[in-house]
gemmi code that builds the backbone of each chain (N, CA, C; Angstrom):
import gemmi

chains = {
    "A": [
        ("MET", (4.433, 25.211, -1.187), (2.869, 24.543, -1.522), (3.266, 22.988, -1.986)),
        ("THR", (2.907, 22.525, -1.315), (3.010, 20.896, -1.786), (1.510, 19.893, -1.239)),
        ("TYR", (1.837, 18.806, -1.745), (0.491, 17.893, -1.976), (0.926, 17.014, -0.609)),
        ("VAL", (-0.198, 16.804, 0.358), (0.024, 16.103, 1.225), (-0.856, 14.775, 1.290)),
        ("VAL", (-0.305, 13.624, 1.741), (-1.068, 12.590, 2.002), (-1.733, 12.306, 3.312)),
        ("THR", (-3.137, 12.306, 3.310), (-3.977, 12.511, 4.808), (-4.599, 11.063, 5.171)),
        ("ASP", (-5.168, 11.037, 6.330), (-5.576, 9.842, 6.985), (-6.210, 8.881, 6.312)),
        ("ASN", (-6.935, 9.051, 4.954), (-7.379, 7.680, 4.510), (-6.803, 6.606, 3.840)),
        ("CYS", (-5.503, 7.485, 3.693), (-4.692, 6.749, 2.874), (-3.957, 5.320, 4.075)),
        ("ILE", (-4.173, 5.717, 4.950), (-3.960, 4.456, 6.001), (-4.580, 3.088, 6.021)),
        ("LYS", (-3.901, 2.157, 5.924), (-4.393, 0.967, 5.942), (-5.199, 0.398, 4.487)),
        ("CYS", (-4.920, 1.546, 3.718), (-5.557, 1.655, 2.149), (-4.308, 1.452, 1.303)),
        ("LYS", (-3.667, 2.214, 1.372), (-2.069, 2.327, 0.686), (-2.728, 1.848, -0.893)),
        ("TYR", (-3.100, 2.564, -1.817), (-3.667, 1.888, -3.135), (-2.537, 2.037, -4.076)),
        ("MET", (-1.756, 3.355, -3.674), (-0.452, 3.301, -4.656), (-0.449, 3.563, -6.185)),
        ("ASP", (-1.857, 4.173, -6.359), (-1.873, 4.106, -7.645), (-0.953, 5.645, -7.900)),
        ("CYS", (-0.768, 6.881, -6.785), (-0.333, 8.067, -7.060), (0.992, 7.689, -7.372)),
        ("VAL", (1.930, 6.481, -7.055), (3.343, 6.480, -7.171), (3.447, 6.367, -8.658)),
        ("GLU", (2.635, 5.923, -9.579), (3.193, 5.593, -11.012), (2.822, 6.984, -11.659)),
        ("VAL", (1.912, 7.738, -11.246), (1.811, 8.778, -12.198), (2.710, 10.415, -11.667)),
        ("CYS", (3.191, 10.235, -10.157), (4.378, 11.266, -10.029), (5.472, 11.339, -10.974)),
        ("PRO", (5.660, 12.715, -11.319), (6.614, 12.889, -12.242), (8.222, 13.343, -11.496)),
        ("VAL", (8.222, 13.261, -10.227), (9.063, 13.633, -9.499), (9.541, 12.494, -8.499)),
        ("ASP", (8.791, 11.497, -8.359), (9.034, 10.259, -7.624), (9.253, 10.570, -6.307)),
        ("CYS", (8.140, 11.276, -5.559), (8.195, 12.064, -4.597), (7.566, 11.156, -3.343)),
        ("PHE", (7.075, 9.789, -3.503), (6.425, 9.153, -2.611), (7.457, 8.588, -1.784)),
        ("TYR", (6.868, 8.079, -0.897), (7.765, 7.485, 0.402), (6.712, 6.417, 0.937)),
        ("GLU", (7.176, 5.167, 1.264), (6.351, 4.361, 1.743), (6.407, 3.794, 3.046)),
        ("GLY", (5.523, 4.155, 4.001), (5.664, 3.116, 5.335), (4.958, 1.999, 5.373)),
        ("ASP", (4.618, 1.317, 6.518), (4.047, -0.045, 6.522), (2.664, 0.022, 6.205)),
        ("ASN", (2.101, 0.984, 6.192), (0.707, 0.995, 6.076), (0.202, 2.435, 5.494)),
        ("MET", (0.801, 3.332, 4.848), (0.548, 4.342, 4.566), (1.770, 4.825, 3.561)),
        ("LEU", (1.356, 5.748, 2.727), (2.715, 7.149, 2.201), (2.530, 7.987, 2.088)),
        ("VAL", (3.650, 8.769, 2.167), (3.551, 10.112, 2.555), (4.511, 10.685, 1.396)),
        ("ILE", (4.460, 11.988, 1.056), (4.899, 12.890, 0.021), (6.011, 13.812, 0.579)),
        ("HIS", (7.140, 13.449, 0.166), (8.456, 14.627, 0.226), (8.081, 16.184, 0.157)),
        ("PRO", (7.875, 16.856, 1.006), (7.446, 18.124, 0.147), (8.515, 19.052, -0.056)),
        ("ASP", (9.812, 18.644, 0.231), (10.693, 19.715, -0.774), (10.817, 19.036, -2.018)),
        ("GLU", (10.477, 17.963, -2.208), (10.452, 17.512, -3.740), (9.316, 16.934, -4.489)),
        ("CYS", (8.245, 17.329, -3.886), (6.974, 17.511, -4.418), (6.894, 18.958, -5.356)),
        ("ILE", (6.498, 18.774, -6.978), (6.523, 20.158, -7.477), (4.985, 20.765, -7.582)),
        ("ASP", (4.017, 20.031, -6.893), (2.951, 20.999, -6.772), (2.160, 20.533, -8.017)),
        ("CYS", (2.473, 19.754, -8.823), (1.827, 19.389, -10.204), (0.117, 19.030, -9.895)),
        ("GLY", (-0.144, 18.388, -8.907), (-1.618, 18.147, -8.647), (-1.688, 16.507, -9.279)),
        ("VAL", (-0.994, 15.922, -10.108), (-1.336, 14.611, -10.888), (-1.506, 14.027, -9.794)),
        ("CYS", (-1.263, 13.384, -8.804), (-1.520, 12.510, -8.122), (-2.957, 12.694, -7.202)),
        ("GLU", (-3.135, 13.749, -7.073), (-4.800, 14.310, -6.392), (-6.123, 13.260, -7.023)),
        ("PRO", (-6.358, 13.572, -8.167), (-7.006, 12.850, -8.572), (-7.223, 11.516, -9.113)),
        ("GLU", (-5.707, 10.948, -8.818), (-5.528, 9.424, -9.219), (-5.878, 8.317, -7.815)),
        ("CYS", (-5.676, 9.099, -6.734), (-5.888, 8.323, -5.184), (-7.557, 7.860, -4.991)),
        ("PRO", (-7.754, 6.475, -5.262), (-9.199, 5.929, -5.034), (-9.271, 6.261, -3.734)),
        ("ALA", (-9.093, 6.946, -2.832), (-9.000, 6.938, -1.234), (-9.661, 8.311, -0.808)),
        ("GLU", (-9.133, 9.273, -2.126), (-8.949, 10.638, -1.831), (-8.246, 11.475, -0.922)),
        ("ALA", (-7.071, 10.528, -0.726), (-6.430, 10.907, 0.665), (-5.072, 11.790, 0.303)),
        ("ILE", (-5.271, 12.527, -0.900), (-4.440, 13.295, -1.284), (-4.826, 14.733, -1.608)),
        ("SER", (-4.275, 15.754, -0.559), (-5.187, 17.335, -0.598), (-3.276, 18.130, -0.641)),
        ("PRO", (-3.780, 19.293, -1.241), (-2.860, 20.258, -1.087), (-2.803, 20.718, 0.048)),
        ("ASP", (-1.571, 21.288, 0.376), (-1.605, 21.871, 1.792), (-1.938, 23.389, 2.382)),
        ("GLY", (-2.759, 23.543, 1.098), (-3.172, 25.091, 1.808), (-4.293, 25.355, 3.133)),
        ("ASP", (-4.710, 24.252, 3.425), (-5.703, 24.230, 4.369), (-5.332, 23.927, 5.666)),
        ("GLN", (-5.499, 24.764, 6.943), (-4.717, 25.275, 8.096), (-4.910, 24.206, 8.423)),
        ("HIS", (-5.898, 23.289, 8.209), (-6.245, 21.968, 9.084), (-5.257, 20.774, 8.729)),
        ("LEU", (-4.764, 20.939, 7.425), (-3.891, 19.748, 6.697), (-2.256, 20.245, 7.526)),
        ("GLU", (-2.274, 21.460, 8.465), (-0.517, 21.409, 9.151), (0.234, 20.034, 9.800)),
        ("LYS", (-0.968, 19.239, 10.443), (-0.159, 17.890, 11.256), (-0.114, 17.212, 10.206)),
        ("TRP", (-0.671, 16.826, 9.223), (-0.511, 15.907, 7.805), (0.881, 16.480, 7.167)),
        ("LEU", (1.099, 17.752, 7.166), (2.477, 18.345, 6.680), (3.414, 17.934, 7.080)),
        ("ARG", (3.549, 18.251, 8.584), (4.466, 17.860, 9.497), (4.661, 16.361, 9.661)),
        ("LEU", (3.540, 15.471, 9.324), (3.871, 13.779, 9.285), (4.469, 13.568, 7.865)),
        ("ASN", (4.242, 14.263, 6.884), (4.511, 13.742, 5.617), (6.095, 14.107, 5.410)),
        ("ALA", (6.287, 15.381, 6.240), (7.791, 15.587, 5.951), (8.602, 15.121, 6.934)),
        ("GLU", (8.204, 14.513, 7.815), (8.975, 13.886, 8.732), (9.648, 12.406, 8.438)),
        ("TYR", (8.246, 11.769, 8.038), (8.505, 10.412, 7.185), (9.087, 10.091, 6.230)),
        ("ALA", (8.943, 11.134, 5.365), (9.433, 10.977, 4.012), (11.482, 11.061, 4.040)),
        ("LEU", (11.715, 11.400, 5.209), (12.946, 11.465, 5.668), (13.485, 9.839, 6.180)),
        ("ILE", (12.637, 9.056, 6.545), (12.887, 7.901, 7.176), (12.571, 6.727, 6.103)),
        ("TRP", (11.527, 6.630, 5.749), (10.893, 6.168, 4.790), (11.351, 5.344, 3.530)),
        ("PRO", (11.536, 4.415, 2.892), (12.235, 4.226, 1.347), (11.132, 5.005, 0.360)),
        ("ASN", (11.667, 5.165, -0.553), (11.055, 5.635, -2.057), (10.478, 4.413, -2.358)),
        ("ILE", (9.137, 5.116, -3.127), (8.254, 4.202, -3.811), (7.871, 4.767, -5.231)),
        ("THR", (8.227, 4.033, -6.086), (7.842, 4.330, -7.478), (7.082, 3.533, -8.298)),
        ("ILE", (7.090, 2.595, -7.714), (6.483, 1.197, -8.402), (5.230, 0.517, -7.902)),
        ("LYS", (4.004, 0.729, -8.214), (2.664, 0.399, -7.600), (2.719, -1.327, -7.626)),
        ("ARG", (2.368, -1.679, -6.084), (2.372, -3.055, -5.817), (0.725, -3.176, -5.757)),
        ("GLU", (0.357, -4.200, -5.259), (-1.034, -4.828, -4.884), (-1.409, -4.433, -3.602)),
        ("PRO", (-2.601, -3.377, -3.322), (-2.701, -2.858, -2.332), (-3.125, -3.645, -1.120)),
        ("PRO", (-3.308, -3.855, 0.012), (-3.799, -4.361, 1.008), (-5.014, -5.592, 0.752)),
        ("ALA", (-5.034, -6.537, 1.252), (-6.355, -7.302, 0.329), (-7.513, -6.671, 1.277)),
        ("ASP", (-7.392, -6.340, 2.270), (-8.687, -5.798, 3.044), (-8.536, -4.055, 2.841)),
        ("ALA", (-8.225, -3.409, 1.901), (-8.027, -2.027, 1.782), (-9.479, -1.329, 1.948)),
        ("LYS", (-10.285, -2.077, 1.092), (-11.542, -1.450, 0.945), (-12.311, -1.424, 2.372)),
        ("GLU", (-12.140, -2.355, 3.237), (-12.999, -2.341, 4.620), (-12.677, -1.044, 5.200)),
        ("PHE", (-11.141, -0.514, 4.996), (-10.899, 0.537, 5.743), (-10.807, 2.106, 5.107)),
        ("ASP", (-11.447, 1.915, 4.128), (-11.815, 3.042, 3.179), (-12.658, 3.967, 3.559)),
        ("GLY", (-12.568, 5.132, 4.242), (-13.614, 5.972, 4.593), (-13.869, 6.187, 6.260)),
        ("GLU", (-12.686, 4.925, 6.807), (-13.037, 5.001, 8.255), (-12.512, 6.382, 8.856)),
        ("PRO", (-12.946, 7.009, 9.579), (-12.620, 8.144, 10.306), (-11.394, 8.015, 11.134)),
        ("ASN", (-10.581, 8.890, 11.601), (-9.470, 9.066, 12.473), (-8.379, 7.623, 12.557)),
        ("LYS", (-8.277, 7.386, 11.247), (-7.224, 6.162, 11.035), (-5.853, 6.354, 11.829)),
        ("LEU", (-5.290, 7.755, 12.064), (-3.905, 7.822, 12.587), (-3.876, 7.191, 13.800)),
        ("GLU", (-4.900, 7.759, 14.726), (-5.204, 7.750, 15.778), (-5.199, 5.793, 15.976)),
        ("SER", (-6.051, 5.245, 15.743), (-6.098, 3.842, 15.306), (-5.067, 2.752, 14.780)),
        ("TYR", (-4.537, 3.432, 14.048), (-3.891, 2.193, 12.826), (-2.228, 2.722, 12.300)),
        ("PHE", (-2.070, 4.097, 12.552), (-0.807, 4.556, 12.027), (0.473, 3.641, 12.237)),
        ("SER", (1.156, 3.073, 11.370), (2.499, 2.456, 11.610), (3.608, 3.567, 11.426)),
        ("PRO", (4.191, 3.467, 12.323), (5.644, 4.400, 11.937), (6.781, 3.343, 11.317)),
        ("GLN", (6.494, 2.451, 11.015), (7.635, 1.370, 10.467), (7.561, 1.692, 8.973)),
        ("PRO", (8.830, 1.284, 8.658), (8.951, 1.827, 7.018), (8.285, 0.895, 6.293)),
        ("GLY", (7.857, 1.052, 5.127), (7.275, -0.308, 4.130), (8.820, -0.708, 3.738)),
        ("ARG", (8.011, -1.470, 2.331), (8.974, -1.828, 1.637), (9.892, -0.960, 0.601)),
        ("GLY", (9.524, -0.230, -0.264), (10.079, 0.435, -1.018), (9.912, -0.074, -2.150)),
        ("ASP", (10.643, 0.571, -3.157), (11.020, -0.111, -4.566), (11.657, -1.593, -4.595)),
    ],
    "B": [
        ("MET", (4.082, 34.211, -33.921), (3.638, 33.029, -34.711), (2.279, 32.811, -35.172)),
        ("ARG", (1.968, 32.408, -36.324), (0.719, 32.468, -37.000), (0.248, 31.040, -36.848)),
        ("VAL", (-0.911, 30.498, -36.393), (-1.347, 29.108, -36.183), (-2.871, 29.639, -36.518)),
        ("ASP", (-2.998, 29.034, -38.020), (-4.520, 28.891, -38.709), (-5.433, 28.387, -37.616)),
        ("MET", (-5.281, 27.338, -36.836), (-6.437, 27.088, -36.122), (-5.579, 26.507, -34.789)),
        ("LYS", (-6.413, 27.315, -33.519), (-5.661, 26.836, -32.202), (-6.487, 25.209, -32.083)),
        ("ILE", (-5.580, 24.782, -31.056), (-5.893, 23.869, -30.729), (-6.653, 23.655, -29.349)),
        ("GLY", (-7.761, 22.414, -29.441), (-8.733, 22.677, -28.631), (-8.717, 21.522, -27.551)),
        ("LEU", (-7.438, 20.818, -27.735), (-7.585, 19.555, -26.573), (-5.944, 19.488, -26.055)),
        ("VAL", (-6.132, 18.969, -25.002), (-4.633, 18.647, -24.702), (-4.190, 17.304, -25.369)),
        ("SER", (-3.210, 17.165, -26.165), (-2.699, 16.066, -26.563), (-1.048, 15.930, -26.748)),
        ("GLU", (-0.453, 14.889, -27.076), (0.612, 14.745, -27.338), (1.522, 15.652, -28.015)),
        ("GLU", (0.684, 15.838, -29.344), (1.123, 16.718, -30.623), (1.131, 17.955, -29.990)),
        ("GLY", (0.245, 18.410, -29.504), (-0.101, 19.881, -29.058), (1.310, 20.241, -27.974)),
        ("ILE", (1.415, 19.038, -27.364), (2.661, 19.552, -26.178), (4.057, 19.666, -26.806)),
        ("ARG", (4.137, 18.693, -27.849), (5.115, 18.900, -28.983), (5.178, 20.345, -29.643)),
        ("ILE", (4.023, 20.857, -29.872), (4.537, 22.130, -30.996), (4.719, 23.424, -29.598)),
        ("LEU", (3.874, 23.325, -28.477), (4.169, 24.138, -27.346), (5.768, 24.332, -26.755)),
        ("VAL", (6.048, 22.914, -26.698), (7.610, 22.886, -26.335), (8.487, 23.539, -27.288)),
        ("ASP", (8.053, 23.124, -28.470), (8.902, 23.461, -29.705), (9.041, 25.038, -29.461)),
        ("HIS", (7.925, 25.653, -29.523), (7.707, 27.098, -29.857), (8.447, 28.004, -28.412)),
        ("PHE", (8.052, 27.162, -27.423), (8.463, 28.145, -26.237), (10.031, 28.108, -26.491)),
        ("TYR", (10.526, 26.884, -26.419), (12.107, 26.805, -26.390), (12.617, 27.871, -27.205)),
        ("ALA", (12.074, 27.617, -28.488), (12.572, 28.740, -29.451), (12.941, 30.117, -28.995)),
        ("LYS", (11.593, 30.430, -28.657), (11.462, 32.171, -27.551), (12.637, 31.958, -26.692)),
        ("VAL", (12.661, 31.080, -25.974), (13.571, 30.916, -24.902), (15.112, 31.485, -25.026)),
        ("ARG", (15.500, 30.655, -26.124), (16.845, 30.667, -26.798), (17.057, 32.161, -27.172)),
        ("VAL", (16.190, 32.623, -27.424), (16.782, 34.113, -28.103), (16.272, 35.052, -27.161)),
        ("ASP", (15.554, 34.704, -25.732), (15.271, 35.634, -24.770), (16.263, 36.152, -24.231)),
        ("PRO", (16.493, 37.509, -23.760), (17.737, 38.185, -23.458), (17.730, 37.918, -21.705)),
        ("VAL", (16.689, 37.575, -21.231), (17.022, 37.223, -19.719), (17.027, 35.382, -19.487)),
        ("LEU", (16.251, 34.701, -20.268), (16.634, 33.548, -20.002), (17.361, 32.617, -20.909)),
        ("GLY", (17.664, 33.449, -21.910), (18.510, 32.397, -22.960), (19.887, 32.231, -22.589)),
        ("PRO", (20.762, 33.241, -21.890), (22.166, 32.846, -21.388), (22.101, 31.646, -20.266)),
        ("VAL", (20.965, 31.691, -19.427), (20.660, 30.882, -18.490), (20.666, 29.648, -18.898)),
        ("PHE", (19.722, 29.393, -19.714), (19.531, 27.934, -20.068), (20.397, 27.405, -21.017)),
        ("GLU", (21.335, 28.237, -21.658), (22.432, 27.926, -22.402), (23.515, 27.436, -22.030)),
        ("ARG", (23.733, 28.147, -20.353), (25.023, 27.630, -19.739), (24.394, 25.952, -19.340)),
        ("VAL", (23.340, 25.688, -19.267), (22.700, 24.386, -18.901), (22.754, 23.237, -19.674)),
        ("VAL", (22.196, 23.960, -21.062), (21.628, 22.610, -22.077), (22.961, 22.653, -23.263)),
        ("ARG", (23.696, 23.582, -22.911), (24.929, 23.785, -23.811), (24.852, 23.233, -25.521)),
        ("GLY", (23.886, 23.750, -25.996), (23.556, 23.356, -27.229), (22.783, 22.011, -27.613)),
        ("LYS", (22.501, 21.262, -26.598), (21.672, 20.253, -26.695), (20.695, 20.251, -26.568)),
        ("TRP", (19.784, 20.962, -27.400), (18.311, 21.302, -27.127), (17.550, 20.220, -27.508)),
        ("GLY", (18.052, 18.936, -28.377), (17.196, 18.224, -28.973), (16.716, 17.208, -27.674)),
        ("PRO", (17.735, 17.006, -26.581), (17.331, 16.138, -25.727), (16.556, 16.796, -24.485)),
        ("HIS", (16.994, 17.944, -24.496), (16.188, 18.688, -23.419), (14.727, 18.999, -23.994)),
        ("LEU", (14.386, 19.620, -25.296), (13.004, 19.796, -25.450), (12.275, 17.961, -25.320)),
        ("GLU", (12.916, 17.049, -25.322), (12.358, 15.438, -25.450), (12.011, 15.230, -24.200)),
        ("THR", (13.067, 15.907, -22.860), (12.478, 15.948, -21.224), (11.469, 16.715, -21.387)),
        ("MET", (10.976, 17.884, -21.745), (10.492, 19.052, -21.390), (8.866, 18.039, -21.986)),
        ("CYS", (8.881, 17.741, -23.364), (7.835, 17.170, -23.799), (7.231, 15.896, -22.815)),
        ("ASN", (8.049, 15.188, -22.540), (7.668, 13.925, -21.284), (7.412, 14.915, -19.930)),
        ("PHE", (7.841, 15.629, -19.945), (7.222, 16.647, -18.351), (5.905, 16.925, -18.513)),
        ("TRP", (5.527, 17.632, -19.411), (4.332, 17.970, -19.897), (3.226, 17.212, -20.004)),
        ("SER", (3.679, 15.794, -20.500), (2.967, 14.799, -20.910), (2.800, 14.243, -19.791)),
        ("SER", (3.275, 13.966, -18.767), (3.083, 13.638, -17.301), (2.323, 14.314, -16.494)),
        ("VAL", (2.484, 15.519, -16.865), (1.651, 16.553, -15.716), (0.057, 16.715, -16.679)),
        ("MET", (0.265, 16.927, -17.721), (-1.122, 17.199, -18.419), (-1.947, 16.099, -18.891)),
        ("LEU", (-1.281, 15.025, -19.225), (-1.898, 13.780, -19.724), (-1.896, 12.570, -18.741)),
        ("THR", (-0.890, 12.838, -17.499), (-0.845, 11.809, -16.453), (-0.490, 10.439, -17.192)),
        ("SER", (0.898, 10.623, -18.007), (1.324, 9.291, -18.816), (2.357, 9.075, -17.946)),
        ("GLY", (2.905, 9.412, -17.237), (3.899, 8.880, -16.150), (5.230, 8.860, -17.274)),
        ("ARG", (5.224, 9.648, -18.145), (6.474, 9.727, -19.190), (7.710, 10.213, -18.707)),
        ("TYR", (7.753, 10.852, -17.836), (8.653, 11.697, -17.072), (8.953, 11.019, -15.655)),
        ("LYS", (10.490, 11.107, -15.347), (10.670, 10.889, -13.917), (11.825, 11.568, -14.003)),
        ("GLY", (11.971, 12.259, -12.929), (12.985, 13.413, -12.800), (13.056, 13.987, -11.501)),
        ("ALA", (14.265, 14.891, -11.407), (14.158, 15.422, -9.990), (14.323, 16.900, -10.370)),
        ("PRO", (13.178, 17.613, -10.705), (13.331, 19.044, -10.931), (14.050, 20.105, -9.843)),
        ("VAL", (13.798, 19.884, -8.735), (14.298, 20.912, -7.669), (15.551, 20.732, -7.651)),
        ("PRO", (16.474, 19.562, -7.393), (18.036, 19.659, -7.426), (18.362, 19.921, -8.988)),
        ("ALA", (17.580, 19.865, -9.847), (18.018, 20.243, -11.256), (18.054, 21.881, -11.273)),
        ("HIS", (17.094, 22.481, -10.685), (17.225, 23.859, -10.535), (18.011, 24.699, -9.397)),
        ("LEU", (18.558, 23.594, -8.663), (19.012, 24.035, -7.458), (20.660, 24.001, -8.161)),
        ("ARG", (20.935, 23.514, -9.144), (22.502, 23.305, -9.748), (22.533, 24.444, -10.797)),
        ("VAL", (21.596, 25.351, -11.167), (21.430, 26.259, -12.284), (22.143, 27.330, -11.416)),
        ("LYS", (23.515, 28.055, -11.945), (23.960, 29.063, -11.851), (23.365, 30.359, -12.238)),
        ("GLY", (23.003, 31.334, -11.148), (22.415, 32.682, -11.740), (21.192, 32.887, -11.706)),
        ("ILE", (20.274, 31.836, -11.265), (19.037, 31.714, -11.281), (18.457, 32.392, -10.189)),
        ("GLU", (17.214, 33.148, -10.466), (17.022, 34.271, -9.717), (15.099, 34.377, -9.943)),
        ("PRO", (14.901, 34.568, -8.476), (13.225, 34.325, -8.503), (12.587, 35.111, -9.286)),
        ("GLN", (12.715, 36.426, -10.237), (12.080, 37.357, -11.002), (12.066, 36.439, -12.148)),
        ("MET", (13.101, 35.549, -12.624), (13.342, 34.805, -13.837), (12.119, 33.610, -13.749)),
        ("PHE", (11.484, 33.464, -12.832), (10.380, 32.658, -13.059), (9.420, 33.242, -13.536)),
        ("ASP", (8.693, 34.512, -13.213), (7.833, 35.304, -13.282), (8.042, 35.661, -14.892)),
        ("HIS", (9.319, 35.668, -15.456), (9.646, 36.134, -16.828), (9.302, 34.748, -17.661)),
        ("TRP", (9.695, 33.425, -17.122), (9.412, 32.211, -17.603), (7.940, 31.870, -18.080)),
        ("LEU", (7.139, 32.563, -16.808), (5.753, 31.891, -16.836), (5.032, 33.197, -17.483)),
        ("ARG", (5.338, 34.359, -17.851), (4.824, 35.390, -18.835), (5.095, 34.843, -20.167)),
        ("LEU", (6.644, 34.289, -20.658), (6.592, 33.979, -21.999), (5.840, 32.693, -22.288)),
        ("PHE", (5.782, 31.897, -21.420), (4.958, 30.268, -21.721), (3.713, 30.480, -21.967)),
        ("GLY", (2.959, 31.552, -20.972), (1.588, 31.698, -21.262), (1.044, 32.539, -22.502)),
        ("GLU", (2.036, 33.517, -22.870), (1.865, 33.809, -24.153), (2.005, 32.890, -25.469)),
        ("THR", (2.752, 32.167, -25.270), (3.199, 31.045, -25.921), (1.764, 30.161, -26.112)),
        ("CYS", (1.027, 29.726, -24.936), (0.075, 28.592, -24.760), (-1.008, 29.312, -25.661)),
        ("ASP", (-1.404, 30.962, -25.527), (-2.305, 31.306, -25.911), (-2.041, 31.192, -27.500)),
        ("GLU", (-0.814, 31.352, -27.926), (-0.991, 31.261, -29.553), (-1.082, 30.109, -30.170)),
        ("ILE", (-0.905, 29.129, -29.099), (-1.337, 27.796, -29.972), (-2.307, 26.951, -29.346)),
        ("PHE", (-2.798, 26.928, -28.097), (-4.020, 26.728, -27.802), (-5.374, 27.627, -27.647)),
        ("GLU", (-6.597, 27.134, -27.584), (-7.974, 27.659, -27.356), (-7.715, 28.040, -25.538)),
        ("HIS", (-8.643, 28.782, -25.467), (-8.269, 29.499, -24.064), (-8.332, 28.842, -22.975)),
        ("GLU", (-9.110, 27.998, -23.117), (-9.412, 27.008, -21.798), (-8.266, 26.235, -21.972)),
        ("VAL", (-7.473, 25.302, -22.891), (-6.557, 24.771, -22.529), (-5.147, 25.537, -22.187)),
        ("ALA", (-5.272, 26.678, -22.889), (-4.099, 27.697, -22.594), (-4.314, 27.793, -20.826)),
        ("GLU", (-5.182, 28.109, -20.436), (-5.484, 28.204, -18.913), (-5.049, 27.390, -18.276)),
        ("ALA", (-5.057, 26.284, -18.670), (-5.083, 25.175, -17.876), (-3.398, 24.667, -18.020)),
        ("PHE", (-2.794, 24.770, -19.258), (-1.180, 24.932, -18.991), (-0.689, 26.110, -18.278)),
        ("ARG", (-1.077, 26.947, -18.239), (-0.741, 28.349, -17.443), (-0.864, 28.134, -15.568)),
        ("ALA", (-2.038, 27.339, -15.656), (-2.544, 27.143, -13.941), (-1.353, 26.201, -13.410)),
        ("LYS", (-1.172, 24.941, -14.563), (-0.512, 23.895, -13.816), (1.130, 24.604, -13.801)),
        ("ALA", (1.528, 25.399, -14.878), (2.877, 26.189, -15.097), (3.307, 27.166, -13.546)),
        ("ALA", (2.049, 27.603, -13.167), (2.060, 28.858, -12.082), (2.189, 27.921, -10.898)),
        ("ARG", (1.615, 26.840, -10.684), (1.960, 26.456, -9.450), (3.115, 25.534, -9.287)),
        ("ILE", (3.422, 24.761, -10.207), (4.915, 24.534, -10.700), (5.984, 25.303, -10.160)),
        ("ALA", (5.796, 26.769, -11.050), (7.058, 27.398, -10.984), (6.861, 28.143, -9.099)),
        ("GLU", (5.790, 28.548, -8.756), (5.532, 28.853, -7.304), (6.404, 28.112, -6.524)),
        ("SER", (6.426, 26.308, -6.689), (6.672, 25.437, -5.700), (8.055, 25.390, -5.965)),
        ("LEU", (8.811, 25.564, -7.314), (10.178, 25.479, -7.374), (10.774, 26.745, -6.792)),
        ("LYS", (10.510, 28.161, -6.867), (10.655, 28.867, -6.263), (10.848, 28.494, -4.949)),
        ("LEU", (9.491, 28.403, -4.358), (9.687, 27.972, -2.559), (11.124, 26.933, -1.977)),
        ("ALA", (11.359, 26.048, -3.045), (11.941, 24.768, -2.965), (13.495, 25.728, -2.910)),
        ("LEU", (13.646, 26.434, -3.800), (15.091, 27.180, -4.339), (15.520, 28.251, -3.479)),
        ("PHE", (14.401, 28.957, -3.120), (14.858, 30.080, -2.324), (14.169, 30.559, -1.082)),
        ("PHE", (13.422, 29.585, -0.238), (12.837, 29.794, 0.713), (12.483, 28.291, 1.008)),
        ("ARG", (13.866, 27.529, 1.200), (13.715, 26.241, 1.567), (13.267, 25.668, 3.295)),
        ("LEU", (12.203, 24.940, 3.349), (11.900, 24.643, 4.813), (12.955, 24.296, 5.439)),
        ("ASN", (13.090, 25.173, 6.626), (14.280, 24.655, 7.542), (14.087, 22.762, 7.792)),
        ("PRO", (15.023, 22.545, 7.529), (14.993, 21.091, 7.920), (14.881, 20.545, 9.354)),
        ("ALA", (15.098, 21.635, 10.385), (14.667, 21.262, 11.703), (13.277, 21.279, 11.853)),
        ("SER", (12.637, 22.173, 11.253), (10.866, 22.087, 11.222), (10.265, 20.755, 10.619)),
        ("ALA", (11.168, 20.189, 9.549), (10.497, 18.804, 9.067), (10.772, 17.726, 9.888)),
        ("THR", (11.774, 18.006, 10.744), (11.813, 16.145, 11.648), (11.116, 16.837, 13.250)),
        ("ARG", (10.186, 17.790, 13.187), (9.599, 17.808, 14.687), (8.504, 16.975, 14.622)),
        ("SER", (8.293, 16.079, 15.504), (7.463, 14.859, 16.149), (6.229, 15.654, 15.824)),
        ("LEU", (5.267, 14.537, 15.934), (3.710, 15.247, 15.699), (3.384, 15.410, 17.059)),
    ],
}
model = gemmi.Model(1)
for chain_id, residues in chains.items():
    chain = gemmi.Chain(chain_id)
    for i, (resn, *xyz) in enumerate(residues, 1):
        res = gemmi.Residue()
        res.name, res.seqid = resn, gemmi.SeqId(i, " ")
        for name, pos in zip(("N", "CA", "C"), xyz):
            atom = gemmi.Atom()
            atom.name, atom.element = name, gemmi.Element(name[0])
            atom.pos, atom.b_iso = gemmi.Position(*pos), 0.0
            res.add_atom(atom)
        chain.add_residue(res)
    model.add_chain(chain)
structure = gemmi.Structure()
structure.add_model(model)
structure.setup_entities()
């Protein structure tokens, strides 16, 4: 079991989660974060911290594709443990549905 | 342990009491004691400090702990899945001795999730091939 980052993180990337995560298991893409499922200890601290409510426990069946995406990109993107300024237009994209199809970037972010 | 008044809120002080009492039990526990002793090697002070920071991060979102518990547990020789259940029982008992029911439950629930997650990571690791499958 692990927590996973889902659709609403894309283009919002508020990064509040990285500061509270006790095990530094967030990895940064160009416009979203992911959780490394083998490093997450399922403590759940990050879930209520996310202003976009984009973090969920992986128990739900419909999160299977997100678990795969988190696992795949956590191996490629750089680790992030220090919060930076979120994108200036984060709020405009907060809540927009199906952002994966429209905006997801596989490019790595800056990391720490 | 006898506590005159149980603690009804999660606080740094409560976490310190919990950690001190719990690890006092762990040290003399026939199952857990020897496993911990092999790793801690008598340096319980720094270990308890780390555990206080860990629980503070988990229960109070303080960000005080930053570490990698999965690799730390992977390095422990002689660790077995049933030890986690034993650990949870002892931890749960200690929580009940120190905290009011609701607070004890909150600690137990977190501990159970984390233990399950560590167990999965240690004994049923995701096949790395499945983690690199594309969407």
